[in-house]
C-alpha positions as CSV (number, residue, x, y, z in Angstrom):
1,M,0.0,0.0,0.0
2,S,1.2,3.5,-0.8
3,T,-0.1,7.0,-0.7
4,L,0.7,10.0,-2.8
5,Q,1.7,13.1,-0.8
6,T,3.0,16.5,-1.8
7,I,6.0,17.7,0.2
8,H,7.2,21.2,-0.7
9,D,5.4,21.0,-4.1
10,V,7.1,17.7,-4.9
11,P,4.8,14.7,-5.5
12,V,6.1,11.7,-3.4
13,L,4.8,8.2,-3.3
14,M,5.1,7.1,0.4
15,C,5.2,3.3,0.8
16,E,3.8,1.7,3.9
17,P,6.2,-0.1,6.2
18,D,4.2,-3.3,6.3
19,G,4.2,-4.1,2.5
20,D,5.8,-6.9,0.6
21,P,9.6,-7.1,0.9
22,I,11.7,-5.5,-1.8
23,A,14.3,-7.9,-2.9
24,A,14.6,-7.7,-6.7
25,E,14.3,-5.5,-9.8
26,A,10.7,-6.7,-10.4
27,D,9.7,-5.3,-7.0
28,A,11.2,-2.0,-7.9
29,L,9.4,-2.0,-11.3
30,D,6.1,-2.4,-9.5
31,L,6.7,0.7,-7.4
32,I,8.1,2.7,-10.3
33,G,5.0,1.9,-12.3
34,N,2.7,2.9,-9.5
35,A,4.7,6.1,-9.0
36,S,4.5,7.0,-12.7
37,Y,0.8,6.3,-12.8
38,Q,0.2,8.6,-9.9
39,G,2.6,11.3,-11.1
40,A,5.1,11.0,-8.3
41,Q,8.7,12.2,-8.8
42,W,10.0,10.3,-5.8
43,V,9.3,7.0,-4.1
44,V,9.9,6.7,-0.3
45,I,10.5,3.1,0.8
46,P,10.9,2.3,4.5
47,A,14.3,0.7,5.0
48,A,12.6,-2.3,6.8
49,R,10.9,-3.2,3.5
50,F,14.2,-4.1,1.9
51,D,15.6,-7.6,2.0
52,D,18.9,-7.8,3.8
53,S,20.6,-8.5,0.5
54,F,19.9,-4.9,-0.5
55,F,22.4,-3.8,2.1
56,Q,25.1,-6.3,1.1
57,L,26.5,-4.6,-2.0
58,S,28.3,-7.7,-3.1
59,T,24.8,-9.2,-4.0
60,R,24.3,-6.3,-6.5
61,V,20.6,-6.1,-5.4
62,A,21.0,-2.4,-4.4
63,G,22.7,-1.5,-7.6
64,D,20.1,-3.2,-9.7
65,I,17.2,-1.6,-7.9
66,V,18.8,1.9,-7.9
67,Q,19.5,1.5,-11.7
68,K,15.9,0.8,-12.4
69,F,14.8,4.0,-10.7
70,V,17.5,5.9,-12.6
71,N,16.4,4.4,-15.9
72,Y,12.8,5.5,-15.3
73,R,13.8,8.8,-13.9
74,V,12.0,8.3,-10.6
75,G,13.8,9.3,-7.4
76,L,14.4,6.7,-4.7
77,I,14.4,7.5,-1.0
78,V,15.3,4.8,1.5
79,M,13.9,6.0,4.9
80,G,14.7,4.7,8.3
81,D,17.5,3.6,10.5
82,I,20.1,1.6,8.6
83,S,23.0,2.3,11.0
84,A,23.5,-1.4,11.8
85,H,24.0,-2.2,8.1
86,A,26.2,0.9,7.6
87,E,28.4,0.1,10.6
88,A,29.0,-3.4,9.2
89,S,30.2,-2.3,5.8
90,S,32.5,0.5,4.8
91,A,31.5,-0.1,1.1
92,L,27.8,0.5,2.1
93,R,28.8,3.7,4.0
94,D,30.6,5.0,0.9
95,F,27.6,4.0,-1.3
96,I,25.2,5.9,1.0
97,R,27.5,9.0,1.1
98,E,27.7,9.1,-2.7
99,C,24.0,8.6,-3.2
100,N,23.2,11.4,-0.8
101,R,25.4,13.8,-2.7
102,G,23.3,13.2,-5.9
103,R,19.8,14.0,-7.0
104,Q,18.5,10.5,-7.7
105,T,18.8,8.3,-4.6
106,W,18.9,9.4,-1.0
107,F,19.1,7.6,2.4
108,V,17.3,9.6,5.1
109,A,16.5,8.6,8.7
110,T,13.3,10.6,9.3
111,T,10.4,12.4,7.6
112,E,11.9,15.6,8.9
113,E,15.2,14.9,7.1
114,L,13.1,14.0,4.0
115,S,11.3,17.3,4.1
116,E,14.5,19.2,4.4
117,R,16.0,17.4,1.4
118,L,13.0,18.1,-0.7
119,K,12.9,21.8,0.3
120,R,16.3,22.5,-1.3
């Protein structure tokens, strides 16, 4: 389940935390299709919805999912506490840092941080 919200004039598809797990490109495509249909520029997915393989960069799951969002020109926001995953992997910390510098994929902890990012 997801709802379309407008935050600082930006249409955002907010995914519910209790939805199906996101573990593959096909799961991302479903969300991208829904976002496009509703006119959303960004999709916010709670971090808890991602399969653990997303946070293990060697599996390539994160790269494949992020690439789908890039290809369809829909922004991806992973929201929630991922500190345990980041602490366990310097490669993941670097990936998060690089994503947060860009304009396509962000990792944020709270809705307040999301609002600040979209305000800019």
